[in-house]
N, C-alpha and C positions, 0 to 999 in steps of 0.2 A: 576662556579657560582659567580656572582657579587652581592654585597649588599652595597648600599650607602644611606646615609641620605640625603634627598632632602629638608626637612623642619625640622630643628633642634628644640629642646625644647628651650624655652625662659628662663628657670630657671633650676638650679640644684635641685636634690631631697633633698639636705641638704644645708642650707643657710650658708653664711659666719659667721653670728652671732652664729648659732648653733655650728659650728665647733670651733669657738673661745671660746665659753663657755665650750665645751668639753676639749679643750686644756688648759683652764684657762689662756688665753692670753687677756690682756686688751688693749694694744696699737694697732696702725694701721701700724707699720713699716713693718710687715710681711704679710699684707693682700693679696698682690698679690701672694705670695708664698703659702699661705694657700688655696687660690682659686684654684691654680694649683693642689694642693694635692687633693682637693675635686673632681676636674674633673678626675684626674687619678684614684682615689678610686671608683668613680661612674663607670668609664669604666671597671675597674677590676670586680666589682660586676656584671655588665651587661654581660660581656663576660663569666664569670664563670657560671652564671645562664641561659644564653641565653634569658634574659628578657630585655625589654626596660622599664625603670622606668617612666620617664616623657614622655608624648606622643610625637612621632616624626613620620614623613612620610618617608617611604623607597621606593627606586626603586630596585627591585630584578630581576636579569636576570639569566637565565640558558638556556641550549641548547635545551631541548625538554620536552614534557610532558611524563608521564609514558607510558609504552607499553601496559598496560591493563586498562580498565575503572574502575576496582575495586581497583586499586592502587592509593592512594591519593597523592596529593602534600602537603607536610608538611612545614609550614612556619618557617623561621629561627629565628624569634623573637616572643616572647610572652609578654603579651597577645595581640592578634590582635583585634583592635577595629573595623576597617572597611577595606574592600578590595575595592579600588577606581577604579581600571582598570586592565584588563588582556588583553594583546596584544601579537600577535605572528606573525612571518614571515611564510607565507604559502609556499608550495613547489616551487612556482615561485618567492619568495622573497618579495611579497607584504604584507604590514602590515595589519593585520586583528584584529578586536576586538572580544574577546571571552566572551560570557555572559551566556552560557548554563552550569553553574556550580552551585553546592550547597556547603554551608560552614557549618562547625561546629567550632564556635569560643569559645565554652565552654570547650574545651580540650586544653591541652598544650603538644606539639605544636598544633596550630589550623590546620585544614585540609580542603582541597578543593577537591571535586570530581565532575565528570560530573553529570548532572541531571539524574534521573532514566531512564534507557534504553538509555542514551546518551553515547557518546564516546569522548575521547580526540581528538582534531584536529591534523592533520599532520603538521609537522614543517619542514622548509627548512633544508636539510641535511648539516652537517658540519658548522652550524652557532652557535657559542658559546653563542650568545645572542639572540637566536631564540625566546625566551619567555621573556616578561617583565611584571612583576606584581608590581603595585603600591599599597601600603597598609599603613595604620596607625596602629602603635603598641604603647602600653604603658597603664598604669593605667589611668582610667577615672579621669579627674579633679574633685575636690571636689567643687560642685556648691552650697553647703549649706552655704558657706561663701560669703561675699561681700567685695572685689572682689573675684572671683573664684580662688581657690588655685590649680595651675596645679600639685603640688606635694602632695596634701592633702591625696590622697588614696594610695600612695606608702606604702607598708607594713613597719611597724616600725622596724621589724627585719632587713630589708635590709638597712634602713636608719642608724641603729646602726652599721651595718657592715661597712658602709662607714665611720662613725665617728671613729671606731676602726682602720681602715686602715690609715686614716688621722693622728691619734695619733701615730701609729706605725712608719710611714714615717717621721713625724715631729721630733720625738725623734732620729731617726736613719737616718742621711743624707748622709751616705756613703754606697757603696755597699759592702765594706769590713770593718769589725769592728776589728781593730788590738788590741790585748791584752785583749779582752773580749770574752765571749761566744757569738757566733753569734745567734741572735734570729730570727727565721723565722716568716712569717706572723702568727699572733695570730690564734691558732686553733679555737678559738671562732668564728672568722669570717667565717670559713668553716661551723661550726655548725649552725650559723645564716642563711647562704645562702642555706644550703643543702635542706631544705624543698621546696625551690622555684626553684631548679635547673631543667631545662627542658632537657630531653634526647631524641634525635630523634633516630629512628631505621628504 
């Protein structure tokens, strides 16, 4: 299975100013470093929860559809906002568009199934990228503000988890802390993220 971002978010869920306020940093000398910490912390939260925070477009490839029509395709990122295109290589290797599906985007992970009495199409054998799904995932932007805030509807708990990680890494800049008690990632981060963690089965 392959998963790559084709259209990345334009903003982080936590701004530089928010992070600096959390860190109680006034100057600008470490802005670049703090921005890198925000990116790393956001990636940690997204990977831990299997959620996309600010909306992005993904291209997801896998080898075949399920072997039975009642078995769903489960999306690897939540929440799914739209499914833009589903393509597959038929038995002869020709790319086809598949549209005879139904979606449930109100569950996590979101699922895709054939329409009632429909079936999954056959896919070219031994093709690791036989199916390509293009979808947009992430929390809807907050359009009650002007301009629209792309990160406005990201849950506050996940934003705070990012801030805690930024603070943790800002204070501990080495992988080994000689002469002191080694402090793991704050357990509070796990508590904040746990209700949003998506588990596929």
